[in-house]
N, C-alpha and C positions, 0 to 999 in steps of 0.2 A: 340834343346833346347827350352823349354817352359818358358815363362815369365808370372808371375802373377802380375797384378796390385794391389797395396794395396788400398783397397776401404775405409779404415779408413781415417778420415780427422780431422782437427782441428775443434773445436767448435768456430765459429767466428761470428755467427749472430743468430737472433731470430728463424729462421727456424731450425737451428741446435738444439737450446734449445727445441723447440717444438718436434722435433724428439726424443730427449733424454727423455723428460718428458712423452710423449705418449708411447714410448716403455717400459719405466720403469713401469709406472702405469698399462700398459697392463699385465705385469708379476705379479704385486702386486694383481691385481683384480682376478687372477686365482690361486694364491699361496695358498697352504693348511694351511700355518702358518698365513699369513697376510690378506687374502681376507675377512674373516668374520669381522675383526676389521674395515677395511677401508669401506667395502660395507655397514656394519651396520651403521656406522657414516655418511657416505656421501650420501648413498641411491641413489636418482635420481639426485643429484646435481653434478655429475661428470664433466660436462662441466665447471661449475663455479670453481670447485676445480682445474681443469687442467689450467684454465686461471690464477688463482692465482699462481700456480706453475711456469708457464711460466714467469710471472713477477718477482717472487722470484729469479729464477735461472738466468734470464736476468740481474738482479741487481747484484747478487753475482759473476757471471762468466764474464759478458761482461762490468760490471761497468756502465751500463746504468740504472740509478736510476728510475725504474718504479714501484717497489714494495713499498707499504706503509703499515705498519702494524706490528704486533707483532706475529711472527710465533709460539711461544711456547704455548700461551694460548689455542688455539683450541686443542692442544694435551695433555694438562695438566691432564685431567680426563680420558684419555684412559686406558683401562685395558691391559697394556703392561709391559713386563719385558725384561730382557737382551736378551732372545732368539728372541724376535720380532725385536729388534734393530740389532742383528747380522744377522738375515735373511734379513732385509731391506737393510743393507750394502752389503750383498752378492749379492742380486738382482741388486742393484744400480751399484756396481762395474762391474758386469757381463754385464749390459747394456752399460755402458761407454766403456768397453773393446771391445765389439762386434762391435761398430760403430765408435768410435772416438780414436784419438791418439794425442799426443802433450801436450804442457804445460797446456792448458786450460782443457783438459781431466784429467790430473793429478790433477789440482786444483779442479775440480769437485769432484773427489774422496776424496781429502783431506778435502774439505769443508763439504762434506756429513758426513765424519767420525767425525769431530768436532761437527757438529750439533747433530748427534746421541748420542755422549758422553754427551753433554750438556743436551739434552732432557732427556736422561735416568737418569742422576744424579739429575736433578731438579724434575722429576716425583717421584723418590725414596725419595728425601728429603721431598716433600709435603706429600707423602703417609706415611712415617715413623713418621712424626711429626703431623699428622692429621691436616694439614693446607690446606687452599684453596688459590691457587695463585691469586694474584691481577692483574698481568700482566706479 
């Protein structure tokens, strides 16, 4: 009889957050739906973007308050629709499920879904009302 060790683990520290973020954005950077949007906007500033994402997810998932800022504003003018948010969620959930398990992994997917819904609805609101977001 063979036993397989479950290599999935809880998200418990900053190194786990970095693994999640790096793995996820590696997929995004190669994805046919999302890569051009992210690569065009971020260009050669990927290290800075990833650092912000580490702090954001560290704050959200580990409740270690390291992220200061307003996450929506940089995304407000992106040329994205529901198909982009759906693909973003698909890649995010796949990344979490490949590497992690447990309550914090579930929380990560839940938080990402809330964020995608909120960003999409706000972007659509500003686009449909020809308004520019202030923050």
